[in-house]
C-alpha positions as semicolon CSV with decimal commas, in nm:
position;residue;x (nm);y (nm);z (nm)
1;A;16,635;5,706;-1,423
2;I;16,399;6,001;-1,453
3;C;16,452;6,271;-1,716
4;V;16,416;6,632;-1,595
5;N;16,466;6,968;-1,765
6;S;16,791;7,049;-1,579
7;N;17,037;6,921;-1,315
8;G;16,925;7,198;-1,081
9;S;16,552;7,122;-1,102
10;G;16,628;6,757;-1,033
11;L;16,826;6,841;-0,720
12;V;16,557;7,074;-0,591
13;A;16,295;6,804;-0,647
14;L;16,497;6,544;-0,462
15;L;16,557;6,777;-0,169
16;L;16,180;6,859;-0,154
17;I;16,096;6,488;-0,162
18;Y;16,345;6,407;0,115
19;K;16,204;6,694;0,319
20;E;15,839;6,605;0,273
21;Y;15,856;6,228;0,307
22;Y;16,174;6,160;0,505
23;G;16,188;6,450;0,743
24;R;16,525;6,592;0,614
25;T;16,561;6,963;0,685
26;S;16,944;7,032;0,712
27;V;17,205;7,009;0,439
28;M;17,581;7,033;0,398
29;I;17,751;7,118;0,064
30;Q;18,118;7,159;-0,036
31;S;18,308;7,484;-0,074
32;N;18,426;7,431;-0,429
33;T;18,099;7,408;-0,624
34;M;17,863;7,625;-0,823
35;Y;17,691;7,907;-0,633
36;G;17,368;7,762;-0,766
37;V;17,410;7,457;-0,540
38;K;17,380;7,694;-0,242
39;T;17,067;7,860;-0,383
40;I;16,919;7,517;-0,461
41;T;16,932;7,424;-0,090
42;K;16,756;7,748;0,013
43;T;16,500;7,712;-0,269
44;A;16,408;7,372;-0,124
45;G;16,370;7,530;0,222
46;Y;16,669;7,362;0,389
47;N;16,894;7,493;0,666
48;L;17,247;7,513;0,522
49;V;17,437;7,400;0,831
50;D;17,794;7,373;0,699
51;I;18,013;7,414;0,392
52;I;18,276;7,144;0,376
53;D;18,630;7,245;0,281
54;C;18,791;7,118;-0,040
55;H;19,151;7,052;-0,139
56;L;19,353;7,174;-0,434
57;E;19,478;6,827;-0,524
58;T;19,131;6,704;-0,615
59;L;18,914;7,022;-0,594
60;M;18,684;6,817;-0,364
61;P;18,659;6,737;0,006
62;T;18,827;6,435;0,164
63;F;18,653;6,178;0,384
64;E;18,828;6,339;0,685
65;D;18,685;6,681;0,590
66;L;18,335;6,541;0,566
67;K;18,360;6,342;0,890
68;K;18,487;6,649;1,077
69;S;18,177;6,846;0,956
70;V;17,947;6,563;1,062
71;D;18,115;6,526;1,401
72;N;18,075;6,899;1,462
73;Y;17,708;6,895;1,361
74;K;17,483;6,960;1,658
75;G;17,149;6,879;1,498
76;E;16,963;6,550;1,446
77;I;17,157;6,319;1,215
78;N;16,834;6,171;1,076
79;Q;16,743;6,517;0,946
80;L;17,071;6,563;0,753
81;V;17,146;6,558;0,377
82;I;17,495;6,592;0,236
83;M;17,515;6,705;-0,129
84;L;17,855;6,654;-0,284
85;S;17,960;6,763;-0,634
86;D;18,189;6,578;-0,870
87;I;18,434;6,838;-1,002
88;G;18,601;6,886;-1,343
89;G;18,493;6,556;-1,486
90;T;18,617;6,321;-1,215
91;I;18,457;6,148;-0,917
92;N;18,556;6,223;-0,559
93;P;18,826;5,959;-0,490
94;N;18,689;5,915;-0,135
95;I;18,325;5,873;-0,244
96;E;18,294;5,503;-0,165
97;K;18,422;5,556;0,191
98;I;18,197;5,862;0,222
99;A;17,892;5,665;0,096
100;K;17,958;5,385;0,345
101;F;17,992;5,633;0,628
102;C;17,670;5,816;0,536
103;K;17,482;5,488;0,513
104;E;17,605;5,382;0,858
105;K;17,506;5,722;1,004
106;N;17,165;5,736;0,830
107;I;17,267;6,046;0,633
108;I;17,115;6,099;0,291
109;L;17,398;6,145;0,032
110;L;17,315;6,318;-0,296
111;E;17,571;6,317;-0,572
112;D;17,566;6,624;-0,794
113;A;17,709;6,453;-1,106
114;A;17,670;6,752;-1,333
115;H;18,035;6,740;-1,438
116;S;18,090;6,365;-1,449
117;F;17,861;6,171;-1,684
118;G;18,060;5,877;-1,824
119;S;18,322;5,890;-1,552
120;S;18,388;5,592;-1,331
121;L;18,571;5,491;-1,010
122;N;18,664;5,126;-0,961
123;K;18,454;5,047;-1,272
124;K;18,149;5,202;-1,107
125;F;17,989;5,496;-1,290
126;S;17,937;5,840;-1,147
127;G;17,579;5,897;-1,037
128;T;17,563;5,559;-0,859
129;F;17,724;5,636;-0,523
130;G;17,457;5,839;-0,346
131;N;17,100;5,765;-0,241
132;A;17,012;5,963;-0,552
133;D;17,215;6,154;-0,805
134;V;17,165;6,398;-1,097
135;Y;17,352;6,437;-1,423
136;S;17,359;6,753;-1,644
137;Y;17,371;6,785;-2,021
138;Y;17,404;7,164;-2,033
139;S;17,590;7,314;-2,328
140;T;17,927;7,348;-2,152
141;K;17,943;6,993;-2,009
142;A;18,177;6,717;-2,138
143;I;17,871;6,530;-2,269
144;F;17,661;6,820;-2,395
145;A;17,315;6,856;-2,545
146;G;17,210;7,211;-2,475
147;E;17,016;7,150;-2,157
148;G;16,854;6,875;-1,948
149;G;16,927;6,639;-1,661
150;I;16,866;6,279;-1,544
151;V;16,791;6,175;-1,187
152;V;16,937;5,833;-1,099
153;T;16,851;5,628;-0,791
154;N;16,841;5,264;-0,686
155;D;16,562;5,344;-0,433
156;N;16,232;5,241;-0,596
157;N;16,034;5,461;-0,364
158;I;16,232;5,775;-0,446
159;G;16,211;5,686;-0,814
160;S;15,834;5,653;-0,792
161;L;15,792;5,980;-0,599
162;M;16,012;6,157;-0,854
163;K;15,810;6,033;-1,152
164;D;15,493;6,160;-0,988
165;F;15,652;6,488;-0,874
166;I;15,752;6,598;-1,225
167;A;15,392;6,573;-1,339
168;Y;15,233;6,740;-1,034
169;D;15,110;6,391;-0,929
170;R;14,807;6,484;-1,143
171;F;14,709;6,117;-1,198
172;K;14,743;5,958;-0,851
173;Q;14,661;6,286;-0,669
174;K;14,828;6,183;-0,342
175;M;15,137;6,409;-0,320
176;E;15,126;6,755;-0,160
177;I;15,426;6,872;-0,368
178;G;15,506;6,867;-0,738
179;C;15,602;7,070;-1,038
180;N;15,633;7,035;-1,414
181;I;16,006;6,983;-1,465
182;R;15,968;6,723;-1,739
183;L;16,224;6,714;-2,017
184;P;16,075;6,822;-2,354
185;E;16,070;6,545;-2,614
186;L;16,289;6,728;-2,867
187;Q;16,551;6,789;-2,593
188;A;16,526;6,425;-2,488
189;L;16,603;6,322;-2,850
190;M;16,904;6,549;-2,856
191;I;17,035;6,399;-2,523
192;Y;16,976;6,049;-2,649
193;S;17,173;6,109;-2,969
194;V;17,467;6,260;-2,776
195;V;17,469;5,996;-2,501
196;E;17,488;5,729;-2,775
197;E;17,825;5,882;-2,868
198;Y;17,961;5,954;-2,520
199;K;18,248;5,697;-2,548
200;E;18,367;5,857;-2,871
201;I;18,349;6,207;-2,710
202;I;18,552;6,096;-2,410
203;K;18,797;5,909;-2,627
204;N;18,860;6,229;-2,817
205;K;18,909;6,427;-2,497
206;F;19,158;6,162;-2,369
207;K;19,364;6,222;-2,683
208;M;19,376;6,599;-2,614
209;A;19,449;6,538;-2,241
210;A;19,744;6,318;-2,334
211;K;19,898;6,609;-2,529
212;Y;19,876;6,832;-2,223
213;T;19,990;6,554;-1,990
214;E;20,309;6,500;-2,183
215;V;20,400;6,870;-2,161
216;C;20,313;6,893;-1,790
217;N;20,517;6,585;-1,701
218;S;20,820;6,709;-1,898
219;L;20,807;7,052;-1,731
220;K;20,715;6,914;-1,385
221;I;20,387;7,102;-1,378
222;K;20,124;6,961;-1,142
223;Y;19,787;6,884;-1,281
224;I;19,479;6,674;-1,192
225;N;19,527;6,333;-1,353
226;Q;19,182;6,193;-1,418
227;N;19,310;5,851;-1,522
228;E;19,481;5,709;-1,215
229;N;19,404;5,502;-0,907
230;S;19,100;5,333;-1,069
231;N;18,954;5,678;-1,141
232;L;18,852;5,735;-1,508
233;G;18,729;6,088;-1,574
234;N;18,570;6,246;-1,879
235;Y;18,807;6,552;-1,888
236;Y;18,533;6,807;-1,862
237;K;18,826;7,020;-1,749
238;F;19,205;6,980;-1,776
239;T;19,321;7,146;-1,459
240;I;19,671;7,271;-1,379
241;I;19,734;7,337;-1,012
242;S;20,003;7,549;-0,842
243;P;20,037;7,452;-0,471
244;D;20,323;7,691;-0,399
245;K;20,214;8,018;-0,554
246;V;19,924;8,200;-0,720
247;I;19,870;8,050;-1,066
248;S;19,901;8,389;-1,239
249;D;20,253;8,422;-1,089
250;F;20,347;8,067;-1,182
251;L;20,224;8,089;-1,542
252;P;20,211;8,464;-1,615
253;K;20,204;8,445;-1,995
254;I;19,924;8,195;-2,043
255;K;19,607;8,357;-2,187
256;T;19,468;8,066;-2,385
257;T;19,250;7,903;-2,119
258;T;18,892;7,821;-2,052
259;S;18,706;7,940;-1,740
260;K;18,832;7,810;-1,411
261;V;18,631;7,532;-1,249
262;Y;18,507;7,812;-1,022
263;D;18,666;8,152;-0,966
264;Y;18,520;8,180;-0,618
265;S;18,481;7,971;-0,306
266;L;18,166;7,920;-0,101
267;G;18,372;7,837;0,210
268;K;18,642;7,999;0,421
269;S;18,945;7,883;0,221
270;K;19,010;8,091;-0,094
271;E;19,306;7,886;-0,209
272;I;19,152;7,686;-0,495
273;P;19,035;7,981;-0,716
274;L;19,380;8,144;-0,692
275;K;19,588;7,833;-0,758
276;H;19,441;7,662;-1,063
277;L;19,364;7,720;-1,426
278;C;19,192;7,511;-1,694
279;L;19,334;7,451;-2,042
280;P;19,104;7,430;-2,348
281;I;18,975;7,073;-2,395
282;W;18,642;7,065;-2,569
283;Y;18,535;6,798;-2,819
284;R;18,736;6,812;-3,142
285;L;18,949;7,096;-3,016
286;E;19,154;7,256;-3,295
287;D;19,532;7,177;-3,272
288;N;19,629;7,547;-3,316
289;I;19,444;7,635;-2,997
290;S;19,609;7,364;-2,783
291;D;19,943;7,439;-2,942
292;K;19,906;7,804;-2,852
293;A;19,826;7,712;-2,489
294;I;20,133;7,488;-2,469
295;Q;20,353;7,762;-2,617
296;E;20,233;8,012;-2,358
297;I;20,310;7,763;-2,080
298;K;20,665;7,719;-2,209
299;E;20,711;8,098;-2,241
300;S;20,593;8,144;-1,884
301;L;20,863;7,906;-1,762
302;G;21,133;8,044;-1,993
303;V;21,154;7,722;-2,191
């Protein structure tokens, strides 16, 4: 694990390292992710060759979506990187199959785990599925410390290159690339103190999620359940989905929300931004806020 000053700087550094030392020059990303993921790929000098579609049910791409993009790719496979983002606090349910496929095809898989610190799939933590992965501790995240990120990899060579990169390789003086993206010590202390309490933070968010879950189940409202099929999320977001109509038509009276996961799409399909909303679910959320959101849901449905 290598501490860096942000999730984004860690991803840029990884892309530069894979470009300089592994000949990777092309990248695919998913449609439902932060616009910054797109700019990160260009900042690192990559050719963005495809944007993989995502689905409302998970807000992420399926294995079939990814395989279709790879099958349609006309370039050299050994030059390809795929960067996938965990969304809303949960891991892509197809990530193990995707990782196996990428390994067999000699595709570098990077997991943007900005949303998912502390989440797990089949008892395996987020940030451990790709060749390398990056967490975020930005102020809005489920496990929050103001700013900062951590690069995680089980590849000793990538880990060594990353450690040298963040200090300009000023001691060994062998690398042609590098930049000071070290995490300041005070920020590192902040992250350490928060990470020590991550189980308590997630436990508190589970309690709030259970309150919303009970209401959604009773009213037959569809939502993304982060605690099923061996998937254990951190509830960065509690997301209600509306497959059949625009969310503002389905729940017209709800105003007590947080920002959508994203209110735009980087790909062709524009369904996800229009058909989901996120209920308030921060650490130690006040009951009067969650109660107000629930009341607005009921009023929208005439209950």
